[in-house]
C-alpha positions in Angstrom: -149.8 47.2 -13.2 -153.1 46.1 -13.0 -155.3 45.8 -10.1 -156.5 42.9 -8.0 -159.4 43.0 -10.4 -158.1 41.7 -13.3 -156.8 38.1 -11.7 -158.0 35.5 -11.3 -158.3 34.1 -7.6 -155.5 32.2 -5.9 -155.9 28.4 -5.7 -154.0 25.4 -3.6 -152.1 23.0 -6.1 -150.2 20.6 -3.7 -152.6 20.1 -0.7 -150.7 19.4 2.9 -151.1 15.7 2.0 -149.0 15.6 -1.0 -151.8 15.7 -3.4 -151.7 17.5 -7.1 -155.5 19.2 -6.9 -155.3 18.4 -10.7 -159.6 19.6 -11.4 -158.9 22.4 -9.7 -155.7 23.3 -11.2 -157.6 21.9 -15.0 -160.1 24.9 -14.0 -156.9 27.6 -13.4 -155.5 27.5 -16.6 -159.1 27.3 -18.3 -159.6 30.6 -16.1 -156.6 32.3 -16.7 -157.0 31.7 -20.8 -153.3 29.9 -20.7 -152.8 28.6 -24.3 -154.1 32.1 -25.0 -150.7 33.7 -23.7 -148.1 35.5 -25.8 -145.0 33.6 -23.1 -145.4 32.8 -19.5 -142.8 33.2 -17.0 -142.7 31.2 -12.9 -141.7 32.8 -10.2 -141.6 30.9 -7.0 -141.4 31.6 -3.1 -139.5 29.9 -0.8 -139.3 30.7 3.0 -139.2 30.0 6.5 -142.9 29.9 7.5 -144.6 32.6 9.2 -141.7 34.8 7.7 -143.6 36.6 4.9 -143.6 35.7 1.5 -147.5 35.5 1.0 -147.3 38.9 1.6 -144.7 40.3 -0.3 -146.0 38.2 -2.9 -149.0 39.4 -2.8 -147.0 43.2 -3.1 -145.2 41.8 -6.0 -147.7 40.4 -8.4 -151.1 41.6 -6.8 -152.1 38.4 -5.8 -154.6 37.2 -2.7 -152.6 34.4 -0.9 -154.1 34.4 2.4 -150.8 36.0 5.8 -151.3 35.6 9.1 -152.4 37.6 11.0 -151.5 39.5 13.4 -152.1 37.7 16.4 -152.1 35.0 15.5 -148.1 33.1 16.4 -146.0 30.4 15.0 -149.1 29.1 13.3 -148.6 27.7 10.0 -150.6 29.6 7.2 -150.3 28.4 3.6 -150.7 24.4 3.1 -148.9 22.9 0.7 -148.3 24.1 -2.4 -150.8 27.9 -4.0 -151.1 29.1 -7.3 -152.4 32.4 -9.4 -152.0 34.8 -12.1 -150.9 37.8 -12.6 -151.5 39.4 -16.8 -149.5 42.2 -17.7 -151.2 44.6 -20.8 -148.8 42.6 -23.6 -150.0 39.8 -23.4 -147.2 38.2 -21.2 -148.9 35.4 -17.6 -146.8 35.4 -14.5 -147.9 32.6 -12.5 -147.1 32.7 -8.7 -146.6 30.5 -6.7 -146.1 30.5 -3.2 -145.0 27.4 -1.7 -145.0 26.0 2.5 -143.3 27.1 4.6 -140.2 24.6 6.2 -138.6 24.7 9.6 -142.2 24.0 10.9 -143.3 21.5 13.7 -146.3 20.0 12.4 -144.5 17.9 9.8 -143.0 14.6 11.2 -139.7 14.4 10.4 -138.3 12.1 8.0 -140.9 14.4 5.3 -140.5 14.7 1.9 -142.5 17.0 1.2 -140.4 20.2 1.5 -137.8 18.3 -0.9 -140.1 18.4 -3.3 -141.7 21.8 -3.3 -137.8 22.8 -3.0 -137.2 20.3 -6.9 -140.7 21.5 -8.2 -140.2 25.2 -7.5 -136.9 25.1 -9.0 -137.5 23.0 -12.1 -140.5 24.8 -12.9 -139.4 28.4 -12.3 -137.6 30.8 -14.0 -136.8 33.0 -10.6 -137.5 31.1 -6.9 -136.8 33.6 -4.2 -136.0 33.0 -1.1 -136.7 34.9 1.3 -134.5 35.6 4.0 -134.5 37.8 7.0 -131.3 39.6 8.3 -130.2 37.6 10.7 -130.5 34.6 9.1 -127.6 35.8 6.9 -125.2 32.4 7.8 -127.6 31.6 10.1 -127.8 27.5 9.8 -131.5 27.7 10.3 -131.6 30.6 7.9 -130.4 30.2 4.3 -128.2 27.4 4.5 -131.6 26.1 5.9 -133.7 26.5 3.0 -131.1 25.8 0.1 -130.5 22.3 1.7 -133.7 20.8 0.3 -132.9 22.2 -2.9 -129.1 21.1 -3.1 -130.2 17.6 -2.2 -132.7 17.0 -4.3 -130.6 18.0 -7.7 -127.2 16.0 -5.9 -125.4 14.2 -9.2 -129.4 15.0 -11.3 -127.7 16.1 -14.5 -130.7 16.7 -16.9 -131.5 19.9 -15.1 -129.4 21.9 -16.4 -130.6 24.5 -17.9 -130.4 27.9 -15.2 -133.0 28.6 -12.4 -132.1 32.3 -10.8 -132.2 31.7 -7.3 -132.8 35.6 -6.1 -132.4 36.5 -2.1 -134.2 38.4 -0.8 -133.6 40.2 2.8 -136.4 41.1 4.9 -135.5 44.3 6.5 -132.6 45.4 5.7 -132.9 48.2 4.6 -129.0 48.9 2.6 -127.7 46.6 0.3 -124.3 46.2 0.8 -121.5 44.3 -1.0 -120.4 42.7 1.0 -123.3 41.1 2.5 -123.8 40.0 -1.4 -120.4 37.9 -1.4 -120.8 36.5 2.6 -124.1 35.1 0.7 -122.8 34.1 -2.4 -119.4 32.8 -0.2 -122.2 30.5 1.3 -124.2 28.9 -1.4 -121.5 28.4 -2.7 -120.1 26.0 -0.5 -123.1 24.8 0.9 -123.4 23.4 -2.8 -120.1 22.0 -3.1 -120.9 20.1 -0.2 -124.4 19.5 -1.7 -123.8 19.0 -5.6 -121.7 16.1 -7.3 -121.7 19.6 -10.0 -118.4 21.4 -9.5 -119.7 24.0 -11.1 -122.9 26.1 -9.9 -124.9 26.6 -12.4 -128.0 28.6 -10.7 -127.4 32.5 -10.9 -127.2 33.7 -7.9 -128.9 37.3 -7.2 -129.7 39.7 -3.9 -132.0 42.0 -2.8 -132.8 44.4 0.4 -136.0 45.2 1.4 -137.2 47.3 4.1 -139.9 46.8 6.6 -142.7 46.6 5.2 -144.0 49.7 7.4 -141.2 51.8 6.3 -141.8 54.4 3.1 -139.8 53.2 0.6 -141.3 50.3 1.3 -143.2 49.9 -2.1 -141.3 51.7 -4.0 -138.7 48.5 -3.4 -140.9 46.5 -4.3 -141.9 48.1 -7.3 -137.7 47.9 -8.4 -137.7 44.3 -7.2 -141.2 43.7 -9.2 -139.3 44.6 -12.8 -136.3 43.3 -12.8 -138.4 39.5 -11.9 -140.5 40.1 -14.5 -137.6 41.1 -16.5 -135.5 37.3 -15.4 -138.3 36.0 -15.8 -139.2 37.5 -20.1 -135.5 36.2 -20.9 -136.0 32.5 -19.3 -140.0 31.1 -20.0 -141.8 27.7 -20.4 -143.7 27.6 -23.8 -147.7 28.2 -22.0 -149.3 25.3 -23.7 -146.7 22.4 -22.0 -147.3 25.2 -18.3 -149.7 21.9 -16.7 -148.6 19.1 -17.8 -144.8 20.2 -16.9 -146.1 20.1 -13.5 -148.2 17.3 -13.1 -145.3 15.2 -14.6 -142.9 16.9 -12.6 -144.4 16.2 -9.8 -145.7 12.8 -10.5 -141.5 11.8 -10.9 -140.8 13.5 -7.9 -143.5 11.6 -5.3 -142.2 7.6 -7.8 -138.4 9.2 -6.3 -137.6 9.3 -10.3 -135.4 12.6 -9.9 -132.8 11.4 -11.2 -133.5 11.1 -14.5 -135.8 14.1 -14.4 -135.6 16.3 -17.0 -135.7 20.0 -17.3 -138.2 22.6 -17.4 -138.7 22.6 -21.5 -137.5 19.3 -22.4 -140.3 18.1 -19.8 -142.8 20.3 -21.0 -141.3 20.0 -24.7 -141.9 15.9 -24.2 -145.7 15.7 -22.4 -146.8 18.5 -24.9 -144.9 16.9 -28.0 -147.1 13.7 -26.5 -149.8 15.5 -26.6 -149.9 16.7 -30.1 -148.8 13.3 -31.7 -151.9 11.7 -29.5 -154.2 13.7 -29.7 -153.9 15.0 -33.1 -153.5 11.5 -35.0 -157.3 10.7 -32.6 -158.2 13.6 -33.8 -157.6 12.5 -37.7 -159.5 9.1 -37.1 -162.5 9.9 -34.6 -162.6 12.9 -35.3 -164.9 14.9 -32.3 -164.6 11.9 -30.0 -161.5 12.8 -28.4 -161.7 13.6 -25.2 -162.3 17.5 -24.5 -159.3 18.8 -22.9 -156.8 17.6 -25.9 -159.1 18.4 -28.1 -159.6 21.8 -27.0 -155.7 22.6 -26.3 -155.6 21.5 -30.6 -158.5 23.1 -32.0 -156.4 25.9 -31.0 -153.8 25.3 -33.7 -155.8 23.7 -36.1 -154.7 24.9 -39.7 -158.3 26.9 -40.9 -160.6 25.2 -43.1 -159.2 21.8 -42.2 -161.3 18.8 -41.2 -159.3 15.7 -41.1 -161.3 12.8 -39.6 -164.5 14.1 -41.7 -162.1 14.4 -45.1 -160.0 11.4 -44.4 -163.1 9.3 -44.4 -164.5 11.4 -46.7 -161.7 9.7 -49.5 -161.4 6.1 -48.0 -165.2 5.7 -48.5 -164.8 6.6 -52.2 -161.5 4.8 -53.0 -163.5 1.8 -51.3 -165.6 2.0 -54.6 -164.0 3.5 -57.0 -160.7 4.7 -58.7 -160.1 8.0 -57.0 -157.9 10.5 -60.4 -157.0 12.9 -57.1 -155.6 9.7 -55.0 -151.9 11.1 -54.1 -153.0 14.8 -53.9 -154.9 14.6 -51.6 -153.6 11.6 -49.3 -150.7 14.2 -49.2 -152.7 17.0 -48.2 -154.3 15.5 -46.0 -151.3 13.9 -44.1 -149.4 17.6 -44.8 -151.5 19.5 -43.0 -151.4 17.2 -39.9 -147.4 17.7 -39.2 -148.4 21.3 -40.1 -151.2 21.2 -37.9 -148.5 19.8 -34.9 -145.9 22.0 -35.9 -147.6 24.4 -35.4 -149.1 23.0 -32.0 -145.3 22.6 -30.7 -143.6 25.6 -32.1 -142.3 26.3 -28.3 -140.6 23.3 -28.9 -137.6 24.0 -31.6 -134.9 23.6 -28.7 -135.6 19.7 -27.8 -135.9 18.9 -31.7 -134.7 15.1 -31.1 -137.7 15.5 -28.8 -140.6 16.5 -31.2 -139.2 15.7 -34.2 -139.0 11.4 -32.1 -142.7 12.2 -31.6 -143.0 13.9 -35.2 -142.2 10.7 -37.1 -144.6 8.4 -34.4 -147.0 11.1 -35.9 -146.2 10.2 -39.3 -145.9 6.7 -38.6 -149.3 6.1 -37.6 -151.1 8.5 -40.6 -149.1 5.9 -43.0 -150.1 2.6 -41.2 -154.1 4.4 -41.0 -154.3 5.4 -44.5 -152.9 2.8 -46.3 -156.3 0.4 -45.8 -157.1 3.1 -48.6 -153.4 3.6 -50.7 -154.1 -0.1 -51.0 -157.8 0.0 -52.6 -156.3 2.1 -54.4 -154.3 -0.1 -56.6 -156.0 -2.3 -56.1 -158.7 -0.4 -58.8 -155.3 0.8 -60.6 -154.4 -3.1 -61.3 -157.9 -3.1 -62.5 -157.6 -0.6 -65.2 -154.6 -1.5 -66.7 -155.8 -5.5 -67.2 -158.4 -3.8 -68.8 -156.9 -1.4 -70.7 -154.2 -4.3 -71.6 -156.5 -6.5 -73.1 -158.2 -3.8 -74.8 -154.8 -3.1 -76.3 -153.8 -6.7 -77.1 -157.3 -7.4 -79.6 -156.8 -3.8 -81.7 -153.1 -4.9 -82.3 -153.1 -4.5 -85.6 -150.8 -7.4 -87.1 -149.4 -5.0 -90.5 -147.9 -2.5 -88.9 -146.9 -5.4 -86.2 -145.0 -7.5 -89.3 -147.0 -10.0 -87.9 -148.0 -13.2 -91.4 -149.8 -15.1 -90.1 -151.6 -17.9 -93.0 -155.3 -18.2 -93.0 -155.7 -22.2 -93.1 -153.4 -24.5 -92.5 -152.1 -26.3 -96.0 -148.4 -27.8 -96.0 -145.8 -27.1 -94.1 -145.3 -23.9 -94.5 -148.1 -22.8 -93.0 -147.2 -24.6 -90.1 -143.8 -22.3 -90.2 -145.2 -18.9 -91.0 -148.1 -19.3 -87.9 -144.9 -20.4 -85.5 -142.4 -17.5 -86.6 -145.7 -15.6 -86.8 -146.4 -15.5 -83.4 -142.6 -15.2 -81.7 -143.3 -11.8 -84.0 -147.0 -11.3 -81.4 -145.0 -12.2 -78.5 -142.2 -9.5 -79.3 -145.6 -7.2 -79.6 -147.1 -8.1 -76.6 -144.2 -8.4 -74.5 -144.1 -5.0 -75.1 -147.9 -3.8 -73.8 -147.2 -6.0 -70.7 -143.7 -4.5 -69.5 -145.3 -0.7 -70.6 -148.3 -2.0 -68.9 -146.6 -3.2 -65.5 -144.1 0.4 -66.2 -147.9 2.4 -65.7 -149.1 0.5 -62.4 -145.4 1.7 -61.4 -145.8 5.4 -61.8 -149.3 4.9 -60.3 -147.8 3.3 -57.4 -145.5 6.1 -56.9 -147.8 8.9 -57.2 -151.0 7.4 -55.7 -148.0 6.9 -51.9 -147.2 9.5 -49.5 -143.5 11.0 -50.6 -141.8 8.8 -47.2 -144.1 5.5 -47.1 -142.4 2.4 -47.4 -145.8 0.3 -48.5 -145.0 -2.8 -50.4 -148.3 -3.4 -53.5 -146.0 -6.3 -54.5 -148.5 -8.9 -53.8 -150.7 -6.2 -56.2 -148.4 -5.7 -58.8 -148.6 -9.7 -59.1 -151.7 -10.6 -59.4 -151.7 -7.5 -62.3 -148.5 -9.7 -64.3 -150.7 -12.5 -63.8 -153.7 -11.0 -64.9 -151.8 -10.0 -68.2 -149.5 -12.9 -68.9 -153.1 -15.0 -69.1 -154.9 -12.2 -70.7 -151.6 -12.9 -73.8 -151.7 -16.6 -73.5 -155.4 -16.2 -73.8 -155.3 -13.7 -77.3 -152.5 -16.2 -78.9 -154.4 -19.5 -78.5 -157.8 -17.8 -80.1 -154.6 -17.0 -82.8 -154.3 -20.3 -82.6 -157.3 -22.5 -82.6 -158.4 -19.9 -85.5 -155.7 -21.0 -87.9 -155.7 -24.9 -87.4 -158.7 -25.8 -85.6 -158.9 -28.6 -83.1 -155.3 -30.2 -82.4 -154.2 -32.8 -80.0 -151.1 -35.0 -79.7 -152.5 -38.5 -80.3 -150.6 -41.3 -78.1 -148.8 -42.6 -80.6 -147.1 -39.6 -81.2 -148.6 -39.0 -84.2 -149.5 -34.8 -84.7 -152.9 -34.8 -86.9 -154.2 -31.0 -87.6 -157.8 -30.2 -88.0 -158.0 -28.5 -91.6 -160.7 -25.0 -91.0 -161.8 -26.6 -94.7 -163.9 -29.4 -94.3 -162.0 -30.5 -91.1 -160.3 -33.1 -93.2 -157.4 -34.7 -90.7 -154.1 -35.9 -92.2 -151.0 -37.3 -90.1 -147.3 -34.4 -90.4 -145.7 -37.1 -93.0 -148.8 -36.7 -95.7 -148.9 -33.3 -94.9 -144.8 -33.1 -95.6 -145.3 -35.4 -98.8 -148.3 -33.4 -100.5 -145.9 -30.7 -100.1 -142.7 -31.7 -101.4 -143.3 -29.8 -105.0 -143.3 -26.9 -103.1 -140.2 -27.3 -100.3 -137.4 -29.4 -102.0 -135.2 -29.1 -99.0 -134.8 -31.9 -96.8 -134.8 -30.5 -93.4 -138.2 -29.5 -94.8 -139.8 -31.9 -92.6 -137.8 -31.1 -89.5 -138.2 -27.4 -89.2 -142.8 -27.8 -89.7 -142.4 -31.1 -86.8 -140.4 -28.4 -85.0 -142.9 -25.1 -85.4 -145.3 -27.3 -84.9 -144.4 -28.3 -81.2 -143.0 -24.9 -80.5 -147.2 -24.3 -81.7 -148.2 -27.4 -79.2 -146.2 -25.3 -76.1 -147.5 -22.9 -76.6 -151.2 -24.1 -76.3 -150.2 -25.9 -72.4 
């Protein structure tokens, strides 16, 4: 074991007025470099006032808790809750929690401090040492008095199902007997059944006897006890990143009398840590280094190498506001996936509470998608303009011959009208084919630029593109008609006039049909030409 010099000093976590010393706690966490440790165990001790709790913890974990002087009789030494840390060579860390003694005369009647600290101990610690003397076994002022506040706060609380080892440390007892152990277990279960709504006792009970601290074998027994505590602590621990938030969360809920809703230590830490990661990563994505130093420091430990989400996001947004970005979809997906990878790494200890972890992960995705949707809309507007321009060029370059579009060079008779009408219908087929291809291209671009789970709606942009295309098709048809038949109008009397390109001679349709009689001998020719011409006029509307 490392010597005392390797361990940070102790701090008062909670003072005698029940105030949580957040500033000292934050400094303590930074000093022990909590985030860098591979594992963390928490050991707490409860017992009567002046029963040697602090002395035992100092012996077990090389702490420096203040102890009572030999000539100081009855005065309270440990006030509130104190913390110390024990670092091991294998990078594991043990947090030691020394809790104010019970049955002191300086606590007013009805004070809940003893219950509140008991709940904190059971909620956070893997092992709770119950420090009693041999003469206390079976007495109401002994183990029963210490366990009563614990069992009372756990009464009916169905959320604290994670097992904690309750280890009875019987002082001034040279030989541990099976009979004594059975007696302690029997008394504990009897007390549990009288206080708790649970039928099954879900904690583990162990029993250790320690001789007087001046006995030759005391140090050997303490060493054996330390090994057993470390073994138990390694089986169940709080993830190091969440210890601070877990303690603060539990104490806050305890003080607000929300014990019935208190989750177990992993859920409490998981909720706090996942919420912290979700909020912090999103804020870092949006604001960069402007976020609070505490959140930033906790998260940057897990930030993927060479990943600068805020810088990359602002760069992408700045470019896409002014022009199309060819690899927009890949860059956006890389950004969002990088943030999710960062979140997964930051919350990797909480796979056992997947509902909490998954829920906050989905919240992070939704926040990121909501923030980046504006860039997607910019991108699709650029795509709209690009596709509209491409279609305009495509329509201009349509080959009439290759697409079987036959148009008269000029209007000379009803046959010319019919030819123009049929040619325009064929042009519609070609133009609609181009339009469908353009709209399909937009859909592909839309899917390619979108994050895989995003439900972004670009229907307005798509509708505008369709209006752009329809207008371009109509404009092209109007040019074809105007270039072929010249100015056309419908008179108030219903007479249809054609301005022929050859000299601009205006003739009535009946006269034109009569002049073309030698060519169109079919009696329905006049009606066919009239119908075709009316169709052309509709195309011009």
